[in-house]
Each structure stands twice: as structure tokens, then as C-alpha cells.
C-alpha positions in Angstrom: 0.4 -39.5 -63.5 -1.9 -42.6 -65.2 -3.7 -42.4 -68.5 -6.8 -42.6 -66.8 -6.0 -39.4 -64.4 -4.7 -37.6 -67.3 -8.3 -38.3 -69.3 -10.1 -37.1 -66.3 -8.0 -33.6 -66.1 -8.6 -33.3 -70.2 -12.5 -33.7 -69.5 -11.8 -31.2 -66.9 -10.0 -29.0 -68.8 -12.6 -29.0 -72.1 -15.3 -28.0 -69.6 -13.4 -25.0 -68.5 -13.0 -24.2 -72.0 -16.5 -24.7 -72.6 -17.8 -22.1 -69.8 -15.4 -19.6 -71.4 -16.1 -17.1 -74.0 -17.8 -13.1 -74.2 -20.6 -14.1 -75.8 -22.3 -14.7 -79.6 -25.5 -14.5 -81.1 -24.6 -16.9 -83.6 -25.2 -19.8 -81.6 -25.6 -22.4 -84.3 -21.7 -20.7 -85.1 -20.6 -21.4 -81.1 -21.8 -25.2 -81.2 -20.4 -26.0 -83.9 -17.4 -25.0 -82.5 -18.0 -26.0 -79.0 -18.8 -29.9 -80.5 -15.6 -30.0 -82.1 -13.3 -28.7 -79.6 -15.1 -31.4 -77.8 -14.8 -34.2 -80.5 -11.1 -33.3 -80.8 -10.8 -33.8 -76.9 -13.1 -37.1 -76.7 -10.4 -38.7 -79.7 -7.4 -37.5 -77.8 -8.4 -39.3 -74.9 -9.0 -42.5 -76.6 -6.4 -42.4 -78.7 -3.9 -41.8 -75.6 -5.7 -44.3 -73.4 -5.4 -46.6 -76.3 -1.8 -45.7 -76.5 -0.3 -46.8 -72.6 -2.6 -50.3 -72.8 0.1 -52.7 -73.3 2.4 -50.5 -70.7 -0.2 -50.4 -68.4 -0.3 -54.2 -68.0 2.8 -54.7 -67.5 4.4 -54.9 -70.8 7.3 -52.7 -70.6 9.7 -53.3 -73.5 11.7 -51.0 -75.7 9.1 -52.2 -78.4 6.2 -51.5 -76.4 7.4 -48.0 -75.3 8.5 -47.0 -78.3 4.5 -48.1 -79.9 3.4 -46.1 -77.1 5.2 -42.8 -77.8 3.9 -43.3 -81.4 0.5 -43.7 -80.6 0.7 -40.4 -78.4 2.6 -38.6 -81.1 -0.1 -39.5 -83.6 -2.8 -38.8 -80.9 -1.0 -35.0 -80.4 -0.6 -34.6 -83.9 -4.6 -35.3 -84.7 -5.3 -33.2 -81.8 -3.8 -30.6 -83.6 -5.0 -31.3 -86.8 -8.5 -31.3 -85.4 -8.5 -27.8 -83.4 -7.1 -26.3 -86.5 -9.5 -27.7 -88.6 -12.1 -25.6 -86.6 -11.0 -22.3 -87.6 -11.8 -19.2 -86.0 -13.7 -19.5 -82.8 -16.7 -17.6 -82.9 -16.0 -15.7 -79.6 -13.0 -13.4 -78.9 -12.1 -15.5 -75.5 -12.9 -19.0 -77.5 -9.8 -17.4 -79.7 -7.4 -17.4 -76.1 -9.0 -20.4 -75.3 -8.0 -22.4 -78.9 -4.3 -20.6 -78.1 -4.4 -22.2 -75.1 -5.0 -25.6 -76.3 -2.8 -25.0 -79.2 0.4 -24.4 -76.7 -0.9 -27.1 -74.6 -0.7 -29.7 -77.8 3.1 -27.7 -78.5 3.9 -29.1 -74.7 2.5 -32.3 -75.5 4.6 -32.9 -78.4 7.7 -31.7 -76.2 7.1 -34.2 -73.7 6.7 -37.0 -76.5 10.1 -36.3 -77.7 11.7 -36.4 -74.2 10.3 -40.2 -74.3 11.9 -40.9 -77.8 15.0 -39.3 -76.5 15.1 -41.7 -73.8 14.2 -44.8 -76.1 17.0 -43.9 -78.3 19.3 -44.1 -75.4 18.1 -48.0 -74.3 21.5 -49.7 -75.5 20.9 -53.2 -72.9 17.7 -54.5 -71.4 18.7 -53.1 -68.1 18.3 -49.2 -70.2 14.6 -50.3 -70.1 13.7 -49.6 -66.8 15.4 -46.1 -67.2 13.1 -45.3 -70.2 10.2 -46.3 -68.6 11.1 -44.0 -66.0 11.7 -40.7 -68.2 7.9 -41.8 -70.2 6.7 -41.8 -66.4 7.9 -38.3 -65.6 7.3 -37.0 -69.2 3.8 -38.7 -68.6 3.5 -36.6 -65.1 4.7 -33.4 -67.5 1.7 -34.0 -69.6 -0.4 -34.2 -66.9 0.5 -30.5 -65.0 1.1 -29.3 -68.2 -3.0 -30.1 -68.8 -4.0 -28.6 -65.2 -1.9 -25.4 -65.7 -3.9 -24.9 -69.4 -7.0 -25.9 -67.5 -6.2 -23.0 -65.0 -6.0 -21.0 -67.4 -8.7 -21.8 -69.2 -10.6 -21.6 -65.5 -10.1 -18.1 -65.4 -11.5 -16.7 -68.7 -14.9 -15.2 -68.3 -18.3 -17.3 -68.1 -20.4 -16.7 -71.0 -24.1 -18.6 -70.7 -23.7 -18.7 -74.6 -20.7 -21.7 -74.4 -22.3 -23.1 -71.2 -25.2 -23.6 -73.9 -23.3 -24.8 -76.4 -21.6 -27.6 -74.1 -24.9 -28.7 -72.8 -26.0 -29.2 -76.6 -23.1 -30.7 -77.7 -23.1 -34.6 -78.0 -19.5 -34.7 -78.5 -18.9 -33.1 -75.1 -21.6 -35.2 -72.9 -19.1 -38.6 -74.8 -16.1 -36.8 -72.6 -15.0 -39.5 -70.4 -13.4 -38.5 -66.6 
């Protein structure tokens, strides 16, 4: 799965989360949480896209793969930290959404670890193709995890408060896909 496809899936994911909730009268807390969530995803999208730029342009070396792997790992860590900094979600369903996003973050990190392991096995130039294939498989697995999480989030109850919060969030408007 390409990084642009992964970004598109991430946009669907955030819209699914944004439509989830069980209701809350505190719109400012809901809007603030939704904006923070979208901001975390916007940053993650940008960082992951930037991480794969060299490789997507054909610069497939051990060094470029390591740089990309490290950058994706950093993006995942920042995503996790950003979600953590949001604090407790304002609604019970948003709490479930945050839990799903934390699980996604864990899975993304596990796939970055797989890429790093493949990179450690490079001992000759011919091993680079094997590592690149492993990286491609890991990116595909990340895309599958994003799709799975998106489906989980779509199954959460819809709530007008969340829809309004997302519609008023500048960060949510900046999501690409």
C-alpha cells in the first residue's frame, strides 16, 4: 500500500472517529478533543509521507530504508504522545475510539520493528531488495491495520456532537486523502 493510500485511509479513519460518540453537552471539550485528534493525524500523515519520500523516488539503499524506518517510528511515537496528551475523551464512545487509535499505534510500531529487523539482516547489496520487500509488506500491513481500525470505529454509535466538532475543527479540515 503506498504512503498516499495510507494517508487516504488515515483520513477515512479520522472521519470515522469523528462521527463516533455517545453525546456530550460540553461542546467546547468535545471540539477541543476532536481538534487535537485530527491535529495528531494530520501531523502523522505529513510525517509518514515525508518519511517515504526518498524511497518512493527510487533511492532504495540500506541508508534510505533506515532513515525512512526511523522517521516512521518517530511519527508513530509522536502520534502516540499526541493522543496521550489529549487526556480522557469527553464521551464514552470517544474513549473507545481513543483505545482503537492506541491499538493502531501499537500495530504501526510493531510493523516498523519488522522493517528494522529486515534492515539488520542486510549484509550485501543483494539483501537490499529483500529488505525493501519486507518494508513493502510492513507498509501493506500498516494499511491493513488502518483499514481494520477504521472498520472498528465505523461500528461505534454516531453522534451529532462529534459531527459538529469535526466540522468546526480547522485541523480536521486539513486532513488529506
